[in-house]
C-alpha positions in Angstrom: 87.4 47.7 23.8 88.5 44.8 21.3 91.9 43.2 20.5 94.0 44.3 17.7 92.8 41.4 15.2 89.1 42.0 16.2 89.3 45.6 16.1 90.6 45.8 12.4 88.1 42.9 11.1 85.3 45.3 12.8 86.3 48.8 10.9 86.4 46.5 7.7 82.9 45.2 8.0 81.7 48.5 8.9 83.5 50.2 6.3 81.9 47.7 3.4 78.2 48.4 5.0 76.4 51.7 4.7 73.0 50.5 6.7 71.4 54.0 6.1 71.4 53.4 2.9 70.2 50.2 3.1 67.4 51.3 5.1 66.7 54.4 2.4 67.1 51.5 -0.3 64.7 49.2 1.1 61.8 52.2 1.9 62.2 53.2 -1.9 61.8 49.2 -2.5 58.6 48.9 -0.7 57.2 52.4 -1.6 57.1 51.1 -5.6 55.7 47.8 -4.8 58.8 46.0 -5.3 59.0 44.1 -1.8 56.8 42.5 1.1 53.7 40.8 0.6 50.5 42.4 0.1 47.6 40.6 1.7 43.9 42.2 0.5 41.6 41.7 3.5 37.8 42.7 2.7 36.3 45.8 4.4 35.2 43.9 8.0 32.5 46.6 8.3 31.0 46.6 4.7 30.9 42.3 5.2 29.7 42.4 8.5 26.5 44.8 6.8 26.5 43.0 4.2 25.6 39.7 6.1 23.3 41.5 8.1 24.9 40.7 11.6 25.3 43.0 14.7 29.0 44.1 15.7 27.9 41.3 18.5 26.9 38.3 16.3 30.0 39.0 14.2 32.1 39.0 16.5 31.1 35.9 18.2 30.8 34.2 15.3 34.1 34.9 14.1 35.8 34.3 18.0 36.7 37.4 18.9 35.8 40.3 20.9 33.6 43.2 20.0 36.7 45.1 20.7 38.6 43.2 18.3 36.6 43.6 15.8 35.6 47.5 16.2 39.4 47.5 15.8 39.6 46.0 12.6 36.5 48.2 11.6 38.1 51.2 12.1 41.4 50.5 11.0 43.6 50.3 14.7 44.3 46.7 13.5 43.8 44.2 10.5 43.0 40.0 10.9 44.8 37.3 10.9 45.0 33.5 10.2 41.8 32.0 10.4 39.5 35.1 11.1 40.6 36.8 8.2 39.6 33.3 6.0 36.4 33.5 7.7 36.0 37.6 6.6 36.7 36.8 3.1 34.6 34.1 2.8 31.7 36.2 4.1 32.5 38.7 1.6 32.1 36.7 -1.2 29.1 34.4 0.5 27.4 36.3 3.2 24.2 34.1 3.4 26.8 31.5 4.8 27.3 33.6 7.9 23.8 34.0 7.9 22.7 30.2 8.0 25.5 29.5 10.6 24.5 32.9 12.8 
């Protein structure tokens, strides 16, 4: 399969690295909160209720489908990008959304 030189290199590389140990180490670090970026997303359902908007109104305001909004509210998906920013603004100042709506 490999030439003699390539095979030796591959075996040496393979011996140096323990993928299983690396994965376990990474999982332990994630569990401890050492690695990764944690982004706080306000509770979408509470934010919408605080703004006094229906799912349809809130979804239209954010520029997403009602189904996407429902997925966010039920925790199946998380908002990203501009939607996440708008939700954060709405969580802090819900009256702003009421004015826009």
